C-alpha positions, 0 to 999 in steps of 0.5 A, spaced: 752 223 597 752 226 603 745 227 607 744 232 613 738 231 617 736 237 622 731 236 628 729 240 634 725 246 631 719 248 634 714 253 636 716 257 643 715 263 646 719 269 646 725 268 651 725 260 650 730 256 648 731 250 643 737 245 641 737 244 634 741 238 631 744 236 625 746 229 623 751 227 618 751 221 614 758 221 614 764 223 619 763 230 620 771 230 621 771 230 613 768 236 612 772 243 613 767 246 616 759 246 618 754 251 619 747 253 621 744 258 616 737 261 617 731 264 612 726 268 614 720 269 609 721 274 604 729 274 606 735 271 604 738 266 607 743 268 612 749 265 616 748 264 623 754 260 626 759 256 624 764 251 626 771 249 623 774 242 623 779 245 629 773 248 633 773 255 631 767 258 631 763 264 628 757 268 630 753 273 626 752 279 631 745 278 631 745 272 635 752 273 639 751 271 646 745 267 645 746 262 640 752 256 641 754 252 636 758 245 638 759 239 635 760 231 637 765 228 632 763 221 635 756 222 633 757 226 627 752 231 629 753 239 630 748 242 634 745 249 635 743 251 642 739 257 641 737 261 648 733 268 649 729 267 642 726 273 639 720 273 634 725 275 629 729 269 630 723 266 626 726 262 620 727 255 617 734 253 620 739 249 615 745 245 616 750 246 611 757 242 611 763 244 606 769 241 604 774 243 599 781 242 596 786 246 592 781 246 586 774 244 588 769 245 593 763 242 595 757 244 600 751 240 602 745 242 605 739 239 610 732 240 609 731 245 614 727 245 621 722 250 622 723 255 628 717 259 630 718 264 636 711 267 638 711 274 642 
């Protein structure tokens, strides 16, 4: 069973920064991709940023230019640098890993880390 453990969340003022980390229990190179999602109270979980095995990245429009996703294959970790935080970024941030083959797919989730941005 794959375990993903997030850390780095906290309470920050608007305009502040955080670095979220996601540690995987096995080699992240084995995953086709990894991503960060967030879920605010009363809202659906949404994709914030993702990175593929070959390093291609995707960002939601709402975070482009402020968030940066990266990976350290040697440490089996994925990071989300979040800058210029806004109150609307307040949410629980989750790490997700996906792997798939011809006729199968699996995804794994972490337990989440809370980010709270005060105005």
